[in-house]
C-alpha positions as CSV (number, residue, x, y, z in Angstrom):
1,M,-2.6,27.5,-7.3
2,Q,-5.8,25.8,-6.4
3,A,-6.4,23.0,-4.0
4,V,-9.1,20.4,-3.5
5,E,-9.7,18.7,-0.2
6,V,-11.7,15.5,0.0
7,P,-12.4,14.2,3.5
8,V,-12.8,10.5,3.1
9,E,-13.5,7.9,5.8
10,D,-13.0,4.3,4.7
11,L,-10.6,1.4,4.6
12,E,-7.1,2.1,3.3
13,D,-7.5,-0.1,0.2
14,K,-10.6,1.9,-0.8
15,I,-8.8,5.2,-0.3
16,N,-6.0,3.9,-2.5
17,A,-8.5,2.9,-5.1
18,L,-10.0,6.4,-5.1
19,I,-6.5,7.9,-5.6
20,E,-5.8,5.6,-8.6
21,L,-9.2,6.5,-10.0
22,V,-8.4,10.2,-9.7
23,K,-5.1,9.7,-11.5
24,R,-6.7,7.7,-14.4
25,K,-10.0,9.7,-14.9
26,K,-8.9,13.3,-14.5
27,P,-10.1,15.7,-17.2
28,D,-7.7,16.1,-20.1
29,N,-6.6,19.6,-19.2
30,A,-6.4,19.0,-15.5
31,E,-3.0,18.9,-13.8
32,F,-1.9,18.0,-10.3
33,E,1.4,18.2,-8.4
34,A,0.6,15.8,-5.6
35,I,-2.0,13.8,-3.8
36,K,-1.5,13.8,0.0
37,V,-3.2,11.5,2.5
38,E,-3.3,12.9,6.0
39,D,-5.1,11.9,9.2
40,Y,-8.1,14.0,9.9
41,D,-9.7,14.3,13.4
42,G,-12.9,16.0,12.3
43,G,-16.2,14.5,11.3
44,V,-17.0,13.3,7.7
45,M,-20.6,13.6,6.5
46,K,-22.1,10.5,5.0
47,T,-23.0,10.8,1.3
48,E,-26.7,10.2,2.2
49,S,-26.7,13.3,4.4
50,Y,-26.4,15.5,1.3
51,Y,-29.8,14.5,0.0
């Protein structure tokens, strides 16, 4: 089994929109059992910080 963790910091409606996007736009051969949303106490890097 493989897992992907995506730390996201935003409003609840935007997080829900991301979840719906993942469900609709996943690659044809991709499978997932569950998407879990959990509170996270650590820091989340801003996207701009990666550049």
